N, C-alpha and C positions, 0 to 999 in steps of 0.2 A: 205436383210440379209447380203450381203457382205459389204455394207456400215456400218452397225452396228458393225461388227467385226473389220473393219478398224478403226472405231471411238474409240473402246475400246483398240485395240492393239497399236495404236500410242502413247497415253499417258503412257502406261505401259513401252514401249521401251524407251521413252524419260526419264522417271524417273530412269530407270535402268542405262542408260549411265551418266546422270547428277549426280546421287548418287555416283557412283564410282569415278567420277571426283572430287567431294568434299572430298571424303575420302583420295584421293592421294594428294590433295592440301595442307594439313596441315603438318608442320614439327614438330617433337617432340622437346620439350625444352631440352636444355642440362641438364644432370643429375647433381644435386647439392650434395655435400657431406653431409652426415647425421650429424645433430647437436648432440653434446654430450648430454647425458641424464643429466638433472638437478635434484638435490636432494632437491630442494626447493618446490616440489610438495606437500608434506604434509602440509606445512605452508599455502598454498593456500586453502586447504580444511578446515582448521580451520577458516580462514577468512570468507569463505562462510557460515560456521555454525553460526558464530557470526553475519553475515549480515542478516541471516534469522530469527533473534529473532523477535517475534511478539510483536508489541507495541499496547497496548490496550488504549482506551480512555474512560473516564467516567466523570460523574458529581456527585456532592453530597454536603453534609453539613459537615463541619469540626467539628468533635467531640472532638478531643484532638490533641495538637501539642507540640512537644519538639524540638526546633530548635537546641539546643546544642547537643542532642543525635541523631538528624536527623530522628525522627520518627513522624508519623502522623496517625490519625485514622479518616476515612471518612465513613459516612453513605450515600450510594447511592441506586440505584434501586436493585442491587444484594445483598444488606445487608451491614454490616460493613466490612471495609477492613483496615488492618494494613499495612502501607507503610513504607519503609525505604528509606531515602535520602542518597546516597553515593557520590554524586558530590558536589562541592562547589556551583554551580548554584542552585541546588535543595535545599540545606541547606539555602541559601540566600532567596529563595522563601518562605521557611517556616517562616522566620522572618517577612515577609510582610503580613501574614494573621493571623487571630485570631480565636479563638473558636467561632463557630456559623456562620462563613462566608460561603456563597456558593462558591464552588471551582470547577474548571475544571482541570483535570489532565490526564497525560499520564503515563503509567507504563508498566514494563515488569516483567516476572516471571523468577527468577534465583534461582536455588537450593531450590525451594519450597517457596521462599519469594517474596513478591511483592516489586519491586524496583522502586522508583519514578523517572521518566524521565523528567517530566515537571509539574509545578504547577502554576496556576494563579487564581486570584480572579474571580469568575463568576458573572453573573448577577442574580438578584433576579427575579424570574418569578412569577408574580402575578396570571396569568391565562394562560391556554394553548390556542393555535390558534383555536382549534375546538370549545372551549367554547366561545371564542370571536366572532366567526362567527355565532354561534347559538343565541347569545344575541343581535346581531345587528338587528335592525328592517329594513325590506325592505322599501325603499322609494317609494311612490306611484308616478306614472307617469301622473296621471290625475290631471289637475289643479282644485283647489277648488274655489268655488264662494263665 
């Protein structure tokens, strides 16, 4: 019984002395003068709001395009969408596509309007992957005679 008490008491005493030694060993860093308050903080918050704008991706068929006005109408999975091109790059992209082309595009929503962020000509999909897999015939592994 005495051995068990000694076995438990020695580590407790060891940690008590070592712990206080570590606490005294560190020296505090010299105090630095406080930096003056910056008034540019509100500008940072507006930058964060602009950075958190959600960019959506979609595919569809181009129903109407007006490159001079910078507008396009696309029919996708979610129905028809009217998009506005506000940058030079997106207006140039509108000149490269024509009505009836499949397109892939990225857009954001600003003030209730869909603003085109990127537009490119898409591929024509003749059939989906799942229908391709279903129509393929399995090859037999047994040799024919």
